[in-house]
C-alpha positions as a Python dict, from the first residue, in 0.01 Angstrom:
ca = {
    (1, 'M'): (0, 0, 0),
    (2, 'P'): (-338, 128, -117),
    (3, 'I'): (-416, 496, -150),
    (4, 'E'): (-684, 593, 97),
    (5, 'A'): (-945, 864, 76),
    (6, 'A'): (-1036, 1129, 325),
    (7, 'S'): (-1304, 1016, 566),
    (8, 'D'): (-1574, 1234, 411),
    (9, 'G'): (-1532, 1056, 77),
    (10, 'T'): (-1487, 1377, -124),
    (11, 'D'): (-1133, 1518, -103),
    (12, 'Y'): (-834, 1305, -198),
    (13, 'D'): (-460, 1360, -182),
    (14, 'H'): (-292, 1106, -411),
    (15, 'G'): (44, 1180, -256),
    (16, 'L'): (-60, 1126, 102),
    (17, 'E'): (-174, 805, 262),
    (18, 'L'): (-402, 856, 561),
    (19, 'R'): (-402, 582, 824),
    (20, 'H'): (-707, 477, 1021),
    (21, 'E'): (-602, 189, 1245),
    (22, 'T'): (-951, 89, 1354),
    (23, 'V'): (-1312, 135, 1245),
    (24, 'R'): (-1645, 89, 1416),
    (25, 'A'): (-1842, -228, 1354),
    (26, 'I'): (-2136, -418, 1501),
    (27, 'V'): (-2007, -753, 1625),
    (28, 'I'): (-2203, -1063, 1727),
    (29, 'R'): (-2072, -1132, 2077),
    (30, 'E'): (-2221, -1481, 2089),
    (31, 'P'): (-2524, -1653, 1936),
    (32, 'G'): (-2844, -1513, 2080),
    (33, 'G'): (-3102, -1237, 2069),
    (34, 'P'): (-3060, -880, 1945),
    (35, 'E'): (-2883, -788, 2268),
    (36, 'V'): (-2570, -980, 2157),
    (37, 'L'): (-2499, -716, 1891),
    (38, 'E'): (-2221, -488, 2021),
    (39, 'M'): (-2043, -185, 1877),
    (40, 'R'): (-1667, -240, 1877),
    (41, 'E'): (-1349, -105, 1723),
    (42, 'V'): (-1203, -353, 1471),
    (43, 'P'): (-892, -336, 1251),
    (44, 'T'): (-933, -135, 931),
    (45, 'P'): (-943, -378, 637),
    (46, 'E'): (-694, -333, 351),
    (47, 'P'): (-771, -427, -10),
    (48, 'A'): (-567, -693, -187),
    (49, 'R'): (-513, -722, -561),
    (50, 'G'): (-838, -670, -751),
    (51, 'E'): (-1018, -543, -440),
    (52, 'V'): (-1141, -205, -320),
    (53, 'R'): (-1225, -74, 22),
    (54, 'V'): (-1561, 99, 59),
    (55, 'R'): (-1644, 362, 317),
    (56, 'I'): (-1992, 236, 396),
    (57, 'R'): (-2254, 507, 437),
    (58, 'A'): (-2554, 278, 475),
    (59, 'T'): (-2646, -88, 494),
    (60, 'A'): (-2973, -272, 555),
    (61, 'V'): (-3110, -547, 777),
    (62, 'N'): (-3192, -884, 621),
    (63, 'R'): (-3335, -1212, 750),
    (64, 'A'): (-2997, -1371, 694),
    (65, 'D'): (-2849, -1130, 949),
    (66, 'L'): (-3096, -1252, 1211),
    (67, 'L'): (-3011, -1614, 1135),
    (68, 'Q'): (-2638, -1541, 1153),
    (69, 'R'): (-2689, -1371, 1488),
    (70, 'L'): (-2865, -1685, 1614),
    (71, 'G'): (-2577, -1905, 1495),
    (72, 'R'): (-2784, -2069, 1220),
    (73, 'Y'): (-2630, -1911, 911),
    (74, 'P'): (-2249, -1882, 926),
    (75, 'A'): (-2071, -1637, 700),
    (76, 'P'): (-1908, -1785, 388),
    (77, 'P'): (-1529, -1824, 369),
    (78, 'G'): (-1351, -1491, 337),
    (79, 'A'): (-1625, -1289, 511),
    (80, 'P'): (-1596, -1171, 873),
    (81, 'P'): (-1753, -1446, 1085),
    (82, 'D'): (-1889, -1212, 1352),
    (83, 'I'): (-1985, -893, 1161),
    (84, 'P'): (-2323, -933, 987),
    (85, 'G'): (-2454, -745, 687),
    (86, 'L'): (-2506, -844, 323),
    (87, 'E'): (-2541, -517, 133),
    (88, 'I'): (-2367, -183, 121),
    (89, 'A'): (-2380, 165, -27),
    (90, 'G'): (-2091, 405, 4),
    (91, 'E'): (-1777, 545, -160),
    (92, 'V'): (-1460, 375, -275),
    (93, 'D'): (-1182, 503, -49),
    (94, 'A'): (-892, 265, -123),
    (95, 'L'): (-780, 68, -428),
    (96, 'G'): (-588, -257, -441),
    (97, 'D'): (-347, -334, -721),
    (98, 'A'): (-482, -387, -1075),
    (99, 'V'): (-821, -225, -1012),
    (100, 'T'): (-936, -44, -1326),
    (101, 'E'): (-1314, -68, -1299),
    (102, 'L'): (-1353, 187, -1018),
    (103, 'A'): (-1185, 506, -896),
    (104, 'L'): (-1149, 674, -559),
    (105, 'G'): (-1468, 851, -463),
    (106, 'D'): (-1698, 645, -684),
    (107, 'R'): (-2040, 593, -526),
    (108, 'V'): (-2105, 219, -527),
    (109, 'F'): (-2349, -39, -398),
    (110, 'G'): (-2366, -415, -399),
    (111, 'L'): (-2386, -743, -216),
    (112, 'V'): (-2116, -871, 19),
    (113, 'G'): (-2065, -1203, 195),
    (114, 'G'): (-2074, -1029, 532),
    (115, 'G'): (-1919, -743, 722),
    (116, 'A'): (-2159, -468, 612),
    (117, 'Y'): (-2244, -356, 967),
    (118, 'A'): (-1924, -152, 976),
    (119, 'E'): (-1766, 171, 858),
    (120, 'H'): (-1546, -3, 601),
    (121, 'V'): (-1547, -328, 406),
    (122, 'V'): (-1317, -478, 145),
    (123, 'V'): (-1471, -647, -161),
    (124, 'H'): (-1373, -756, -509),
    (125, 'A'): (-1405, -449, -734),
    (126, 'R'): (-1614, -628, -996),
    (127, 'T'): (-1883, -726, -745),
    (128, 'L'): (-1989, -361, -708),
    (129, 'A'): (-2207, -138, -924),
    (130, 'R'): (-2217, 241, -949),
    (131, 'V'): (-2504, 413, -771),
    (132, 'P'): (-2727, 618, -1005),
    (133, 'A'): (-2711, 991, -934),
    (134, 'S'): (-3086, 987, -867),
    (135, 'L'): (-3044, 770, -555),
    (136, 'T'): (-2919, 879, -216),
    (137, 'L'): (-2683, 634, -49),
    (138, 'A'): (-2947, 559, 215),
    (139, 'D'): (-3194, 462, -58),
    (140, 'A'): (-2922, 276, -249),
    (141, 'A'): (-2860, 55, 56),
    (142, 'A'): (-3218, -71, 24),
    (143, 'V'): (-3159, -194, -331),
    (144, 'P'): (-2898, -474, -371),
    (145, 'E'): (-3034, -766, -173),
    (146, 'A'): (-3401, -706, -252),
    (147, 'F'): (-3381, -613, -617),
    (148, 'V'): (-3097, -844, -719),
    (149, 'T'): (-3278, -1135, -552),
    (150, 'A'): (-3602, -1041, -727),
    (151, 'W'): (-3436, -997, -1068),
    (152, 'D'): (-3236, -1318, -1034),
    (153, 'A'): (-3539, -1520, -925),
    (154, 'L'): (-3797, -1383, -1168),
    (155, 'I'): (-3591, -1304, -1477),
    (156, 'D'): (-3278, -1521, -1465),
    (157, 'Q'): (-3427, -1828, -1297),
    (158, 'A'): (-3799, -1824, -1389),
    (159, 'N'): (-3773, -1646, -1727),
    (160, 'L'): (-4077, -1432, -1643),
    (161, 'T'): (-4207, -1254, -1954),
    (162, 'A'): (-4463, -989, -2039),
    (163, 'G'): (-4821, -1108, -2013),
    (164, 'E'): (-4750, -1378, -1756),
    (165, 'T'): (-4884, -1382, -1401),
    (166, 'V'): (-4654, -1401, -1099),
    (167, 'L'): (-4756, -1475, -742),
    (168, 'V'): (-4529, -1309, -484),
    (169, 'H'): (-4547, -1428, -125),
    (170, 'A'): (-4462, -1194, 164),
    (171, 'A'): (-4537, -911, -75),
    (172, 'G'): (-4464, -643, 185),
    (173, 'S'): (-4111, -766, 255),
    (174, 'G'): (-3801, -615, 100),
    (175, 'V'): (-3777, -879, -172),
    (176, 'G'): (-4155, -886, -211),
    (177, 'T'): (-4185, -513, -278),
    (178, 'A'): (-3894, -536, -522),
    (179, 'A'): (-4043, -837, -704),
    (180, 'L'): (-4375, -664, -761),
    (181, 'Q'): (-4194, -370, -921),
    (182, 'V'): (-3973, -591, -1138),
    (183, 'A'): (-4279, -784, -1255),
    (184, 'K'): (-4458, -463, -1347),
    (185, 'A'): (-4149, -329, -1525),
    (186, 'V'): (-4134, -631, -1757),
    (187, 'G'): (-4508, -626, -1825),
    (188, 'A'): (-4618, -916, -1603),
    (189, 'Q'): (-4928, -922, -1385),
    (190, 'G'): (-4851, -927, -1012),
    (191, 'L'): (-5048, -1111, -744),
    (192, 'G'): (-4932, -1107, -384),
    (193, 'T'): (-4999, -1253, -43),
    (194, 'A'): (-4954, -1093, 298),
    (195, 'R'): (-5074, -1137, 652),
    (196, 'T'): (-5231, -791, 681),
    (197, 'A'): (-5469, -596, 461),
    (198, 'E'): (-5264, -281, 521),
    (199, 'K'): (-4956, -432, 356),
    (200, 'L'): (-5158, -544, 56),
    (201, 'E'): (-5306, -199, 15),
    (202, 'R'): (-4960, -38, 23),
    (203, 'C'): (-4841, -289, -237),
    (204, 'R'): (-5094, -166, -492),
    (205, 'E'): (-4885, 140, -574),
    (206, 'L'): (-4591, -94, -646),
    (207, 'G'): (-4774, -290, -911),
    (208, 'L'): (-4986, -537, -717),
    (209, 'G'): (-5289, -632, -925),
    (210, 'E'): (-5464, -869, -685),
    (211, 'G'): (-5391, -899, -314),
    (212, 'I'): (-5465, -1215, -117),
    (213, 'L'): (-5488, -1203, 261),
    (214, 'V'): (-5346, -1522, 414),
    (215, 'D'): (-5502, -1622, 746),
    (216, 'D'): (-5361, -1850, 1013),
    (217, 'D'): (-5463, -2157, 811),
    (218, 'G'): (-5209, -2055, 546),
    (219, 'T'): (-5430, -2133, 245),
    (220, 'F'): (-5436, -1920, -68),
    (221, 'A'): (-5452, -2157, -369),
    (222, 'D'): (-5828, -2129, -420),
    (223, 'D'): (-5809, -1749, -414),
    (224, 'V'): (-5529, -1748, -673),
    (225, 'L'): (-5724, -1979, -903),
    (226, 'A'): (-6038, -1769, -865),
    (227, 'R'): (-5852, -1448, -952),
    (228, 'T'): (-5682, -1598, -1257),
    (229, 'G'): (-5991, -1753, -1415),
    (230, 'H'): (-5875, -2092, -1278),
    (231, 'R'): (-5567, -2078, -1501),
    (232, 'G'): (-5325, -2029, -1212),
    (233, 'A'): (-4999, -1836, -1178),
    (234, 'D'): (-4721, -1885, -1433),
    (235, 'V'): (-4453, -1811, -1173),
    (236, 'V'): (-4456, -1827, -793),
    (237, 'L'): (-4184, -1647, -596),
    (238, 'D'): (-4195, -1822, -259),
    (239, 'L'): (-4018, -1642, 26),
    (240, 'V'): (-4197, -1851, 292),
    (241, 'G'): (-4131, -2213, 191),
    (242, 'G'): (-4247, -2495, 417),
    (243, 'P'): (-4627, -2509, 431),
    (244, 'Y'): (-4672, -2281, 129),
    (245, 'L'): (-4513, -2513, -127),
    (246, 'P'): (-4805, -2760, -171),
    (247, 'Q'): (-5038, -2460, -214),
    (248, 'D'): (-4797, -2311, -468),
    (249, 'L'): (-4823, -2623, -681),
    (250, 'A'): (-5201, -2636, -645),
    (251, 'C'): (-5243, -2286, -791),
    (252, 'L'): (-4967, -2312, -1053),
    (253, 'A'): (-5049, -2290, -1423),
    (254, 'Q'): (-4943, -2553, -1676),
    (255, 'K'): (-4564, -2540, -1727),
    (256, 'G'): (-4545, -2307, -1429),
    (257, 'R'): (-4229, -2234, -1231),
    (258, 'I'): (-4190, -2214, -854),
    (259, 'I'): (-3880, -2031, -728),
    (260, 'V'): (-3804, -2081, -359),
    (261, 'A'): (-3594, -1792, -230),
    (262, 'G'): (-3675, -1807, 141),
    (263, 'T'): (-3784, -2047, 413),
    (264, 'L'): (-3936, -1818, 672),
    (265, 'G'): (-4214, -2071, 733),
    (266, 'G'): (-3983, -2375, 746),
    (267, 'G'): (-3748, -2579, 535),
    (268, 'Q'): (-3956, -2895, 490),
    (269, 'A'): (-4248, -2954, 253),
    (270, 'T'): (-4444, -3241, 98),
    (271, 'L'): (-4526, -3223, -272),
    (272, 'N'): (-4779, -3411, -485),
    (273, 'L'): (-4544, -3546, -753),
    (274, 'H'): (-4834, -3666, -969),
    (275, 'L'): (-4961, -3307, -986),
    (276, 'L'): (-4608, -3181, -1051),
    (277, 'M'): (-4579, -3413, -1350),
    (278, 'R'): (-4928, -3343, -1486),
    (279, 'K'): (-4859, -2970, -1483),
    (280, 'R'): (-4508, -3020, -1624),
    (281, 'A'): (-4404, -2777, -1353),
    (282, 'S'): (-4064, -2702, -1206),
    (283, 'V'): (-3949, -2618, -854),
    (284, 'R'): (-3618, -2441, -819),
    (285, 'G'): (-3427, -2303, -523),
    (286, 'T'): (-3194, -2005, -531),
    (287, 'V'): (-2955, -1824, -299),
    (288, 'L'): (-2709, -1540, -359),
    (289, 'R'): (-2470, -1535, -63),
    (290, 'A'): (-2286, -1863, -122),
    (291, 'R'): (-2230, -1824, -496),
    (292, 'P'): (-1880, -1835, -645),
    (293, 'L'): (-1703, -1512, -738),
    (294, 'E'): (-1786, -1539, -1109),
    (295, 'E'): (-2159, -1554, -1037),
    (296, 'K'): (-2137, -1269, -786),
    (297, 'I'): (-1974, -1058, -1058),
    (298, 'A'): (-2263, -1149, -1288),
    (299, 'T'): (-2517, -1029, -1029),
    (300, 'A'): (-2330, -699, -997),
    (301, 'Q'): (-2345, -662, -1375),
    (302, 'A'): (-2720, -723, -1364),
    (303, 'L'): (-2751, -455, -1095),
    (304, 'E'): (-2562, -199, -1304),
    (305, 'R'): (-2681, -291, -1654),
    (306, 'H'): (-3043, -389, -1598),
    (307, 'L'): (-3168, -259, -1263),
    (308, 'A'): (-2990, 78, -1226),
    (309, 'P'): (-3135, 214, -1555),
    (310, 'L'): (-3484, 124, -1436),
    (311, 'F'): (-3428, 334, -1122),
    (312, 'V'): (-3310, 624, -1339),
    (313, 'R'): (-3626, 596, -1550),
    (314, 'G'): (-3845, 589, -1240),
    (315, 'L'): (-3976, 238, -1307),
    (316, 'L'): (-3824, 104, -984),
    (317, 'H'): (-3811, 268, -641),
    (318, 'P'): (-3641, 163, -316),
    (319, 'V'): (-3896, 90, -44),
    (320, 'V'): (-3760, 200, 294),
    (321, 'D'): (-3955, 127, 610),
    (322, 'S'): (-3720, 314, 845),
    (323, 'V'): (-3367, 451, 876),
    (324, 'L'): (-3178, 380, 1197),
    (325, 'Q'): (-2819, 449, 1301),
    (326, 'L'): (-2563, 168, 1295),
    (327, 'E'): (-2554, 161, 1674),
    (328, 'Q'): (-2928, 84, 1664),
    (329, 'A'): (-2873, -245, 1481),
    (330, 'A'): (-3033, -442, 1765),
    (331, 'E'): (-3348, -234, 1731),
    (332, 'G'): (-3343, -301, 1358),
    (333, 'H'): (-3336, -674, 1429),
    (334, 'R'): (-3627, -642, 1670),
    (335, 'L'): (-3827, -452, 1410),
    (336, 'M'): (-3768, -720, 1150),
    (337, 'Q'): (-3861, -995, 1395),
    (338, 'S'): (-4192, -818, 1461),
    (339, 'N'): (-4298, -870, 1096),
    (340, 'R'): (-4462, -527, 1107),
    (341, 'T'): (-4226, -358, 866),
    (342, 'F'): (-4294, -273, 502),
    (343, 'G'): (-3987, -272, 282),
    (344, 'K'): (-3631, -235, 407),
    (345, 'I'): (-3479, -132, 740),
    (346, 'V'): (-3173, 82, 659),
    (347, 'L'): (-2882, 141, 895),
    (348, 'A'): (-2697, 470, 843),
    (349, 'V'): (-2324, 433, 912),
}
């Protein structure tokens, strides 16, 4: 049996095992609106070999949670099918056999396949990273999904380098605000689109060089070309998909890369293949949740080795729109649906 930690995550008795039969969690009662999210008592999870249990102190709301609530994005195998949540920050409070990477009481954060809207979750030990001392756990909860997605898309997938120009759509979103900071940290020039001038103005302190206001017609390519001396963007991080993709290609530089990491505007698009070939461009899709364990471990290593030091140095900062309590998860979903938020909605557990 695993050794468990005291509920406050600070005092441990290695000779005494404390039992907590149930924990609180937000459960999706049935597919539907925010009102289907219910607080329930669920069995306390126990770590298996190579796993740890984390006492979650904070999580955050993501678009994937809204889709899962609607029945459009089922949890991957091994994750709770009815408890949403993709990212956590908290303390290790139980160890499975053969865990050497982490110790009881370690402050950790990372991505999970689901189950983060709860007091406890069990995950593979190597899919977690240690939280820098400079971050509170509430701020740390705003990091994994946004910054790992941004780093994976821009650095690992698009090979963004210093001196290049990157266009970030939905710049005021969690991933958007993270991507602008990552681009600035590596010496790239950031352009961004948003639906409101207020969001673009707030993005300037995150590294936005040129902001482009997208109206209802959804066009932006001419503006991007005008602001890049008609050269275009070397990389486009598209979190909207659908109608944006043809515009992405139109304003892409020669040998440019389009990374599709979201489909908020729809999952279908029509591309001019002649233009794609002439520009020798590439279009690539990416997703984190459904990756195999080995790749999830690699993303945790990127979080600890590459991103965490940048937070310590003050080059990256979590962007938190609001902090709600776990029992206010439905309100968090309504806020995200409103598209009025800037950065992440954190749920304190």
